[in-house]
C-alpha positions as CSV (number, residue, x, y, z in Angstrom):
1,M,0.0,0.0,-0.1
2,T,1.2,3.6,-1.1
3,A,2.2,5.6,1.9
4,L,-0.2,8.6,1.8
5,V,2.4,10.9,3.9
6,T,6.1,10.6,2.1
7,T,9.2,12.8,3.4
8,H,12.1,13.6,1.9
9,D,15.3,15.0,3.2
10,A,17.7,17.1,1.3
11,G,20.5,18.6,3.9
12,H,18.8,20.3,6.6
13,V,15.5,20.4,4.6
14,R,12.0,17.8,5.0
15,T,9.9,17.6,2.6
16,I,6.7,16.6,3.2
17,T,4.4,15.4,0.9
18,L,0.2,14.5,1.0
19,N,0.3,11.5,-1.6
20,R,-2.9,10.6,-2.5
21,A,-3.1,12.2,-5.8
22,E,-6.0,10.1,-7.8
23,K,-8.0,12.1,-4.8
24,K,-6.2,15.3,-5.1
25,N,-5.0,14.6,-1.9
26,A,-8.1,14.9,-0.5
27,L,-8.3,14.5,3.3
28,S,-8.9,11.4,5.0
29,Q,-8.5,11.0,8.6
30,A,-5.4,8.5,8.1
31,L,-3.9,11.4,5.9
32,A,-4.7,14.0,7.9
33,W,-3.1,12.9,10.7
34,G,-0.1,11.4,8.6
35,V,0.8,14.8,7.8
36,I,0.4,16.0,11.8
37,E,2.7,13.4,12.5
38,A,5.1,13.8,10.2
39,V,5.2,18.3,11.2
40,D,5.7,16.8,14.7
41,A,8.4,14.4,13.8
42,A,9.9,17.5,12.2
43,A,10.1,19.5,14.9
44,A,11.4,17.0,16.8
45,D,14.4,16.1,14.8
46,D,17.6,18.8,15.1
47,N,19.1,17.9,11.8
48,V,15.8,19.3,10.3
49,W,16.0,23.2,10.1
50,V,13.4,24.0,7.6
51,V,10.1,22.0,6.8
52,A,7.9,22.1,3.8
53,I,4.6,20.9,3.1
54,T,3.3,20.2,-0.7
55,G,1.1,18.0,-2.6
56,S,1.6,15.0,-5.0
57,G,0.5,15.1,-8.9
58,D,-1.3,18.3,-9.6
59,A,-3.1,19.2,-6.5
60,F,-2.0,20.8,-3.0
61,C,-5.2,19.4,-1.1
62,A,-8.9,19.4,-2.5
63,G,-9.7,19.4,1.3
64,L,-12.3,16.8,3.3
65,D,-13.0,13.6,0.8
66,L,-16.8,14.3,0.5
67,S,-16.8,11.0,-2.0
68,P,-19.0,8.1,-1.9
69,G,-17.9,6.4,0.9
70,A,-15.4,8.4,2.6
71,E,-15.2,7.9,6.3
72,P,-17.5,10.4,8.4
73,Y,-15.7,13.7,9.4
74,T,-15.0,12.5,13.3
75,P,-11.6,11.9,14.5
76,Q,-11.1,8.4,15.5
77,T,-7.6,7.2,15.5
78,A,-6.0,6.6,18.6
79,M,-4.0,10.0,18.3
80,A,-7.2,12.3,18.3
81,A,-8.1,10.2,21.3
82,Q,-5.5,11.8,23.3
83,L,-6.7,15.2,22.3
84,D,-9.4,17.3,23.0
85,D,-12.2,18.3,20.5
86,I,-10.0,20.2,18.7
87,G,-9.6,17.4,16.2
88,W,-7.1,16.8,12.9
89,V,-8.5,20.3,11.4
90,G,-7.5,22.2,14.5
91,N,-4.2,20.4,15.1
92,F,-3.1,21.5,10.9
93,L,-2.9,25.1,12.9
94,L,-1.6,23.7,16.4
95,S,0.9,21.8,15.1
96,I,2.8,23.6,12.3
97,R,2.5,27.2,14.3
98,K,2.4,26.2,18.3
99,R,4.4,23.0,18.0
100,C,7.1,23.1,15.4
101,D,9.2,26.3,16.0
102,K,11.0,25.9,12.5
103,P,10.1,27.7,9.3
104,V,7.2,25.7,7.6
105,V,7.1,26.6,3.9
106,G,3.7,26.0,2.0
107,G,4.7,24.2,-1.6
108,V,1.2,25.2,-3.3
109,N,1.6,23.2,-6.6
110,G,-1.8,23.1,-7.2
111,V,-5.8,23.2,-5.7
112,A,-6.0,24.0,-1.9
113,V,-9.6,24.0,-0.9
114,G,-11.6,24.2,2.2
115,A,-9.2,21.8,4.8
116,G,-6.7,22.4,2.4
117,L,-6.7,25.6,2.0
118,G,-6.3,25.5,6.0
119,L,-3.3,23.7,5.9
120,A,-2.0,25.7,3.3
121,M,-2.7,28.9,5.2
122,A,-1.4,27.4,8.2
123,T,2.5,27.3,6.6
124,D,4.5,30.2,7.9
125,V,5.2,31.1,4.0
126,R,3.7,30.0,0.8
127,L,4.9,29.6,-2.6
128,I,2.4,29.4,-5.2
129,A,2.3,27.5,-8.8
130,R,0.4,30.2,-11.1
131,S,-2.3,26.9,-12.1
132,A,-3.1,26.6,-8.6
133,R,-6.1,27.5,-7.4
134,L,-7.5,28.8,-3.7
135,M,-10.9,28.9,-2.8
136,A,-12.5,27.9,1.1
137,G,-15.9,26.6,-0.6
138,Y,-17.4,27.0,3.0
139,T,-20.6,28.5,1.6
140,R,-21.1,26.4,-1.4
141,I,-21.5,23.1,0.9
142,G,-23.3,25.0,3.9
143,G,-20.3,25.0,6.6
144,S,-18.4,27.6,8.2
145,P,-14.6,28.1,7.8
146,D,-12.5,25.6,10.0
147,A,-8.7,25.0,10.1
148,G,-8.1,28.0,11.3
149,L,-9.0,29.8,8.7
150,T,-10.5,32.2,10.8
151,I,-7.2,33.2,12.0
152,T,-5.1,32.8,9.0
153,L,-7.2,34.2,6.7
154,P,-7.8,37.8,8.6
155,Q,-3.8,37.8,9.5
156,A,-2.8,37.1,5.5
157,M,-5.7,39.8,3.8
158,G,-7.2,41.6,6.6
159,Y,-10.9,41.5,7.9
160,E,-12.8,43.1,5.2
161,K,-10.7,41.0,2.3
162,A,-11.3,37.7,3.9
163,M,-14.8,37.7,5.3
164,R,-15.3,38.6,0.9
165,F,-13.1,36.0,-0.5
166,M,-15.1,33.5,1.9
167,M,-18.6,35.0,1.7
168,E,-18.5,35.3,-2.0
169,N,-16.6,31.8,-2.2
170,R,-14.0,33.4,-4.7
171,T,-11.5,31.3,-6.3
172,L,-7.8,32.9,-6.3
173,V,-5.6,31.8,-9.1
174,G,-1.8,31.9,-8.9
175,D,-0.2,35.9,-9.0
176,E,-4.1,36.7,-7.9
177,A,-3.0,34.8,-4.7
178,V,-0.1,36.7,-4.1
179,A,-1.9,40.4,-4.8
180,W,-4.5,39.3,-2.1
181,G,-1.9,38.6,0.7
182,M,-2.4,34.4,0.6
183,A,1.1,33.5,-0.6
184,G,4.5,35.6,-1.0
185,E,5.4,34.1,-4.6
186,A,3.6,32.8,-7.5
187,V,6.1,30.5,-9.5
188,D,5.7,28.5,-13.4
189,D,4.3,25.8,-13.4
190,D,7.2,23.8,-15.0
191,K,9.8,25.4,-12.3
192,F,7.8,25.3,-9.4
193,A,9.4,22.5,-7.5
194,A,12.9,23.3,-8.2
195,R,12.2,26.6,-6.7
196,L,10.6,25.7,-4.0
197,A,13.4,23.2,-3.1
198,D,15.8,26.2,-3.6
199,Y,13.9,28.7,-1.6
200,C,13.5,26.1,1.2
201,Q,17.2,25.6,1.1
202,S,18.3,29.3,1.0
203,L,16.8,29.7,4.5
204,C,19.3,27.1,5.9
205,D,22.0,30.0,5.1
206,W,20.8,31.2,8.5
207,S,21.5,29.8,12.1
208,P,18.1,27.9,12.4
209,I,18.4,28.9,16.5
210,T,17.6,32.3,14.8
211,L,15.1,31.2,12.5
212,R,13.2,29.4,15.2
213,L,13.7,32.6,18.2
214,L,12.1,34.4,14.9
215,K,8.9,32.4,14.3
216,R,8.3,31.8,17.8
217,G,8.1,35.7,18.5
218,M,6.3,36.3,15.1
219,V,3.5,33.6,16.4
220,R,3.3,34.3,20.5
221,S,2.8,38.1,18.7
222,Y,-0.8,37.1,17.7
223,E,-1.7,35.9,21.1
224,S,-0.1,38.0,23.6
225,P,-2.6,41.3,24.3
226,D,0.1,42.4,26.7
227,L,2.4,45.1,24.3
228,E,5.4,45.0,27.1
229,S,5.1,41.5,27.8
230,Q,5.6,40.7,24.2
231,L,8.7,43.3,24.0
232,R,10.0,41.1,26.9
233,Y,10.1,38.4,24.8
234,E,11.7,39.7,22.0
235,V,14.4,40.6,24.4
236,S,14.6,37.3,25.8
237,N,15.3,36.0,22.4
238,I,17.8,38.3,20.9
239,R,19.9,37.6,24.5
240,K,19.7,33.5,23.5
241,A,20.0,34.1,19.7
242,F,22.9,36.7,20.3
243,G,24.6,34.1,23.1
244,S,24.3,31.0,21.0
245,E,27.5,29.4,19.0
246,D,25.4,30.2,15.4
247,G,24.9,34.0,17.1
248,Q,28.8,34.5,17.6
249,E,29.8,32.9,14.6
250,A,27.1,35.0,12.7
251,R,29.2,38.2,13.8
252,R,32.6,36.6,13.0
253,A,31.8,36.0,9.8
254,F,30.0,39.3,9.2
255,L,33.1,41.5,10.3
256,E,35.5,38.6,8.2
257,K,33.6,39.6,5.0
258,R,32.5,35.2,5.2
259,K,29.8,33.6,4.6
260,P,28.8,32.0,8.1
261,V,29.1,28.3,8.8
262,F,26.0,27.3,11.0
263,Q,26.0,24.4,13.5
264,G,22.5,24.6,15.0
265,R,23.9,25.3,18.5
């Protein structure tokens, strides 16, 4: 049986691929929890500095599998039993933003709908193929947004645009998604896989400690209503960054006008 989620390491980059191409990577229970478990595993591996999430075939993720005979939308796995009623739709955002403090890059190679869009928007930054289509789709099926979209979409595009995007059941393609703030870069389809790999590798030019502290601060800023507390947290993090071996190496390399060599310490 083909694995529903595959992983591949290249240097310090781990790519997690949804591998249900015949269903446009539509989410079954096993696939959804498999993605979460793969993110958690990458978070725990010190050799992984950057994580990418993408889809197999011509789709990123077509959302919940609503085809006849598909399993019902209720968490039933052993892992789900250990969690509260947030389920896998909520754990996309929790695993990527809360439990993984490493940069997670969304490689949106094709259609992303519903919970599949939620998975894409949970990533820290996104590259999108020019032909890729993004749609919430909830109004079409009489549902309301889940998978963190009521959090991530307003963060990315602002309140009114997020409301319009979802209420009007809009579909945004490639460059349109970039213009709306849903991705940072649109890439020609035939160059997408190479660009995603190159971009993730480029992030490994920086100290993984720096990137992890950067992400922690950014995520916490959205959670903390206390301005002074957030400013103190920033100072605490930069002390850790400067005090690390990587921080010292970065400053030496800067003064010596050379490329730094980071060890993740």
